[in-house]
VEXTI-843081 format. One record per atom (N, C-alpha, C): x, y, z; residue in three letters. Coordinates in steps of 0.001 Angstrom, whole numbers, plus 500000, padded with zeros to 6 digits. Example, Ala and Ser with C-alpha at 12.3 -4.5 7.8 and 13.67 -1.06 7.14 Angstrom:
BEGIN
513190494310507800ALA;512300495500507800ALA;513200496700507800ALA;512850497750507080SER;513670498940507140SER;512900500030507870SER;
END
This chain:
BEGIN
514974223965187201UNK;515362225379187373UNK;515579225459186184UNK;516021226961185516UNK;516503227684184461UNK;517538228085185200UNK;518751228074184190UNK;520083228537184684UNK;520557229550183353UNK;519958230228183186UNK;519905231599182262UNK;520557232733182542UNK;520663232962184055UNK;521226234196184645UNK;522179233994185903UNK;522937234643186039UNK;524132234736187407UNK;522781234828188513UNK;521803235147188675UNK;521179234738190147UNK;520625233201190191UNK;520401233042188908UNK;519567231484188463UNK;520852230416188780UNK;522160230946188825UNK;522845230050188775UNK;523427229792190374UNK;523313231091190925UNK;523804230943192423UNK;522584230081193132UNK;521261230438192737UNK;520061229699193565UNK;519959228045192759UNK;520543228020191900UNK;520820226155191618UNK;521933225607192330UNK;523119226227192514UNK;524296225917193241UNK;523368225459194876UNK;522817226595195286UNK;522320226278196428UNK;521512225237196638UNK;520400225161195973UNK;519759224315195354UNK;520357222528195100UNK;520992222739194692UNK;522002221625194607UNK;522555220770195905UNK;523379221998196958UNK;523438221227198031UNK;522915221411198943UNK;521646221505198529UNK;520119221655199640UNK;521225222228200773UNK;521320223458200353UNK;521815224371201445UNK;521155225458201524UNK;520225226558202803UNK;519643227287202683UNK;520474228428203104UNK;521282228045203711UNK;522329228738204448UNK;523953229134203930UNK;523766228981202412UNK;524769229020201212UNK;524373230664200874UNK;525506231729201478UNK;525428233234201323UNK;525862233170199627UNK;525322234624199165UNK;525988235081198081UNK;526970235134197711UNK;527698235480198633UNK;529206235488199038UNK;530100234503198443UNK;529642233111199329UNK;530135232200199167UNK;529977231147197764UNK;528686231338197225UNK;528347231061195859UNK;528981231883194449UNK;529340233018195080UNK;530430234021194147UNK;531382233337194250UNK;531866233038195419UNK;533341232633195391UNK;533443231196194085UNK;532683230388194518UNK;532500228970193312UNK;532653229390192138UNK;531713229920192034UNK;531470230932190391UNK;532712231407190062UNK;533340232202190655UNK;535111232830190586UNK;536113231888190275UNK;536060230504191147UNK;536808229840190959UNK;536961229259189505UNK;535351228936189472UNK;535025228095188101UNK;535653229210186489UNK;535215230281186916UNK;535674231407186080UNK;537352231198185673UNK;537683231362186520UNK;539261231245186704UNK;540026229906185994UNK;538929228841186301UNK;539522227498185244UNK;539458227966184431UNK;537894228161183514UNK;537362228795182369UNK;538631229103181487UNK;538975230281182434UNK;540087231266181353UNK;541475230798181682UNK;542166230020182406UNK;543196229168182245UNK;543037227530181444UNK;541848227072181160UNK;541785226026180082UNK;541651225982178729UNK;540379227088178438UNK;539368227060177656UNK;540278227891176543UNK;540338227471175484UNK;540576228563174112UNK;539287228050172894UNK;538403228850173256UNK;537582228614172410UNK;537132229727170951UNK;536308229063170471UNK;536297230773168837UNK;535684231622169648UNK;534818231543170752UNK;533975232948171429UNK;534711233865172404UNK;536291233098172335UNK;537688233972173567UNK;538066234744172398UNK;538141234783170959UNK;538698235241170115UNK;538545236405170088UNK;539409237449169838UNK;539489238846169838UNK;540286239465168892UNK;539998240428167846UNK;541149241155167317UNK;541021242742167509UNK;542069243261167611UNK;542315244519168444UNK;543673245143167044UNK;543524246796167292UNK;544754247056166339UNK;545767247457167801UNK;546671247437167714UNK;547486247960168572UNK;548610248770168727UNK;548732250462168699UNK;549563251247168276UNK;550694251120169248UNK;551965250600168197UNK;553384249973168713UNK;554159251556168576UNK;554387252363169431UNK;554853253475169357UNK;556020253823170658UNK;556454252608171216UNK;557061252933172173UNK;557602251231172619UNK;558810250865173317UNK;559623249718173266UNK;558621248682174186UNK;557491249374175266UNK;556873248492175736UNK;555246249124175901UNK;554139248314175356UNK;552947248708174857UNK;552031247905176126UNK;550998248031176932UNK;550285247675177602UNK;549369246574176891UNK;549035245585177256UNK;548542244523176665UNK;546910245015176947UNK;546201244534176049UNK;544432244640175954UNK;543960244144177363UNK;543034244494177876UNK;541684244116179042UNK;541098242813178627UNK;541847241696179720UNK;541465240612179365UNK;542336239680178639UNK;543590240125178440UNK;544497239199177346UNK;544487238130178081UNK;544544236890177239UNK;545143235791178005UNK;546274235393177038UNK;546247235502176067UNK;547209234485174892UNK;547072235376173667UNK;548497235295173112UNK;548426235938171245UNK;547846234411170428UNK;547311234993169826UNK;547052233713168176UNK;547747234178167608UNK;548058235315167012UNK;548549235931165715UNK;548868237732165984UNK;550213238227165268UNK;550673239294165944UNK;551326239737164401UNK;551332241096164279UNK;551403241548162873UNK;551415242695162748UNK;552569243874161918UNK;552510245138161805UNK;551945244965160304UNK;551263245938160407UNK;550119246550158939UNK;551331247625158442UNK;552262247738157266UNK;552723248936156546UNK;552121248866155541UNK;551816250051155060UNK;551928250191153849UNK;551046248747153003UNK;550124248221153476UNK;549282247292152872UNK;550229246037153018UNK;551188246138153652UNK;552115244991153968UNK;552424244365155476UNK;552187243253155382UNK;551863242267156696UNK;553555241890156930UNK;554013242388158409UNK;554719242071158765UNK;554950241335159916UNK;555126240020159977UNK;554870239024161158UNK;556118239162162056UNK;555193239138163451UNK;556025239496164754UNK;556295238224165496UNK;557703238149165320UNK;558357236655166043UNK;558131236833167666UNK;557665235904168423UNK;557467235669169882UNK;558694234802170273UNK;559734235850171143UNK;560851235057171781UNK;560143235358173156UNK;561205234711173843UNK;561721234385175450UNK;561952235978175712UNK;561435236477176903UNK;562320237775177709UNK;563728237745177960UNK;564100236421178254UNK;565248236836178392UNK;566108236910176733UNK;565498236041175665UNK;566052236039174472UNK;566164237325173936UNK;565106238256174446UNK;564944239753173359UNK;566154240351174185UNK;565886240432175822UNK;566785241076176635UNK;568629240910175974UNK;568991239284175650UNK;570155239268174931UNK;570477239672173588UNK;569458240005172737UNK;569689240495171506UNK;569151241730171275UNK;568826242154172359UNK;568557243658172064UNK;569547244859171604UNK;570782244829172299UNK;571712245686171585UNK;572125246906171872UNK;571951247407172846UNK;571845248980172848UNK;570672249570172732UNK;570747251021171781UNK;569696251782171418UNK;569445251747170422UNK;569113250358169273UNK;568661249874168374UNK;567496250322167955UNK;566798251065166805UNK;565451251301166769UNK;565220250969165354UNK;564063250436165027UNK;563623250286163630UNK;561942249564163406UNK;561881249014162753UNK;560348248661162695UNK;560909246826163293UNK;559674247136164560UNK;559926245671165659UNK;559766244498164842UNK;560803243682164712UNK;560138242422164078UNK;559902241114165347UNK;560152241255166616UNK;560181240220167670UNK;559395240976168872UNK;558390240292169646UNK;557860240673170541UNK;558147239774171868UNK;557576240195173237UNK;557945239102174391UNK;556564239868175332UNK;556539238923176456UNK;555534239420177092UNK;556300239553178457UNK;556457240845179536UNK;556379240628180281UNK;555471241299181665UNK;555875241112182846UNK;555015241679183615UNK;555815242380184996UNK;555000243706184843UNK;555644244419186207UNK;554613244473186953UNK;554878244498188318UNK;553686244589189639UNK;552515244376188929UNK;551995243268187751UNK;550786242660187773UNK;550257243402186586UNK;551328244280185703UNK;550712244958184540UNK;551675243913183328UNK;550665243784182900UNK;551631242738181435UNK;551496243808180481UNK;552855243695179797UNK;553147244308178729UNK;554088243934177657UNK;553553244137176116UNK;554229243392175231UNK;555402244364175273UNK;556656243870175026UNK;557920244572174647UNK;558309244277173108UNK;558935245162172514UNK;559174244883171278UNK;560884245176171051UNK;561193244168169919UNK;562654244817169355UNK;562673244640168066UNK;563380245141167179UNK;563808246775168211UNK;562818247501168487UNK;563349248663169137UNK;562411249294169985UNK;561624250223168656UNK;560598250362168380UNK;559954251411167044UNK;560702252632167076UNK;561024253124165769UNK;561512254415165375UNK;560547255308164739UNK;559120254693164822UNK;558083255437164342UNK;556758254577164949UNK;555526255794164885UNK;554323254678165297UNK;553976253622164214UNK;553625252403164461UNK;553338251444163879UNK;552059250986164262UNK;551498250433163302UNK;550062249481163983UNK;550059248394163882UNK;549865247685164910UNK;549908246302165018UNK;548553245441165001UNK;548513244348164367UNK;547204243892164181UNK;547622242505165267UNK;546563242610166031UNK;546519241677167306UNK;545424240624167167UNK;545521238951167199UNK;544116238311167134UNK;544661237583168750UNK;543880237630169839UNK;544319236735171090UNK;543017236615171272UNK;543226235794172631UNK;542104235352173275UNK;541936236248174621UNK;541025236391174787UNK;540190237661175567UNK;539632236786176885UNK;539786236966178254UNK;539160236176179310UNK;537363236071179014UNK;537064235338179407UNK;535287235096178776UNK;534735236008180145UNK;533968236795179837UNK;533044237985180936UNK;532688237517182309UNK;533230237532183550UNK;533023237278184636UNK;531573237799184994UNK;530792236579185571UNK;529166236931185989UNK;529359238009186785UNK;528135238845186723UNK;528073239333187840UNK;526789240173188106UNK;526263240991188873UNK;525031241458189359UNK;524560242283188063UNK;525462242904187277UNK;525106243839186114UNK;525884243243184784UNK;526746241996185064UNK;526702241320183536UNK;526141239677184286UNK;524863239358184008UNK;523957238725183717UNK;524252237295183249UNK;525023237540182227UNK;525148235975181506UNK;526267236109180667UNK;527072235386180069UNK;527551235089178679UNK;527830234157178304UNK;528389233671177118UNK;528712232610176254UNK;528247231291176980UNK;529375231037177647UNK;529300229556178531UNK;528066229396179008UNK;527427230631180260UNK;526403230170180664UNK;525026229786179728UNK;524740230689178646UNK;523817230643177537UNK;523772229559177338UNK;525172228995176896UNK;525064227620175614UNK;525385226387176522UNK;526340226597177538UNK;526402225411178399UNK;526285225539179597UNK;525062225994180315UNK;525105226468181806UNK;525450225182183016UNK;525589224052182343UNK;525962222672183052UNK;527361222741183643UNK;528345223463182720UNK;529858223365183225UNK;529651224531184500UNK;528995225840184009UNK;528901226725185382UNK;528468225575186823UNK;527171224979186531UNK;526989224182187690UNK;527829223378188324UNK;528578222439187548UNK;529356221501187825UNK;530455222222188553UNK;531060223314187822UNK;532436223926188238UNK;532030224448189518UNK;530884224933190223UNK;530912225475191442UNK;530621224511192194UNK;530116223352191709UNK;529765222446193176UNK;531026221634193134UNK;532101221618192083UNK;533434220876192287UNK;534108221782193400UNK;533888223085192931UNK;534762223837194375UNK;534256223986195270UNK;532901223786195577UNK;532310223451196970UNK;532952222255197674UNK;532651221359196655UNK;533382220140197015UNK;534780220125197732UNK;535597221053196791UNK;537166220719197441UNK;536856221284198608UNK;536057222369198942UNK;536314223084200260UNK;535598222217201482UNK;535048221831201195UNK;534317220756202140UNK;534984218985202591UNK;534731218602203581UNK;534799217419203761UNK;533841216563203276UNK;533014216920202881UNK;531605216102202479UNK;532144215261201135UNK;531735213934200937UNK;532139212858199912UNK;530904212719199130UNK;529692213208199728UNK;528541212832198934UNK;527945212969197429UNK;528633214102196869UNK;528666214603195599UNK;529996214724194558UNK;531232214019195717UNK;532374214235195006UNK;532528213503193890UNK;532100212348193420UNK;532449211555192446UNK;531569212000191606UNK;530333212569191688UNK;529614212654190607UNK;530285214028190007UNK;529929215001190798UNK;530410216272190382UNK;532120216424189737UNK;532711215543190239UNK;534350215553189830UNK;534486214703188653UNK;533732213808188084UNK;533517212855187104UNK;532961213970185859UNK;531674214740186281UNK;531078215314185369UNK;531652216575185296UNK;532299217790186139UNK;533125218829185458UNK;534636218205184967UNK;534714217158185150UNK;535768216521184446UNK;536143216341182956UNK;534867216102182766UNK;534066215668181293UNK;533872216746180478UNK;533912218131181034UNK;533550218871179922UNK;534618219558179643UNK;
END
């Protein structure tokens, strides 16, 4: 069976499990858990993204799908000024009142599950930040039927989905094979 689309992946999972009663919702869950693994563990070239970030406030929302920074700098008059990452606690400690200027440091904070960059010092004007980062792999769905991993490495999706099925059952029939195969990817 081909594994080049979302629907083919769901069918293949059901076939491997020899389950005609496997609903789309359950297969979707296994695929989503596999994708969560990818985004937590993988850092591959196809996840790299570059964006301009307007730094005009002390806090700026991170881009959609943001996972981790590769590099971050301010470009001003053709000069690169690197931004140094420091912990939220350290930024709070050195912030020092209402000081403003060209940001030299940043951290990442979360408020009600909205991640934001916080800069120190707070910008005194608008700056253009150049951000290189890892972006989450596009989740499969009925409207997004493929992505890089499914196109180039479909077995990872299949074994990952089978792994999560095995974690949800007491069956040991495929556990050793799937755990070994998925763990090696």
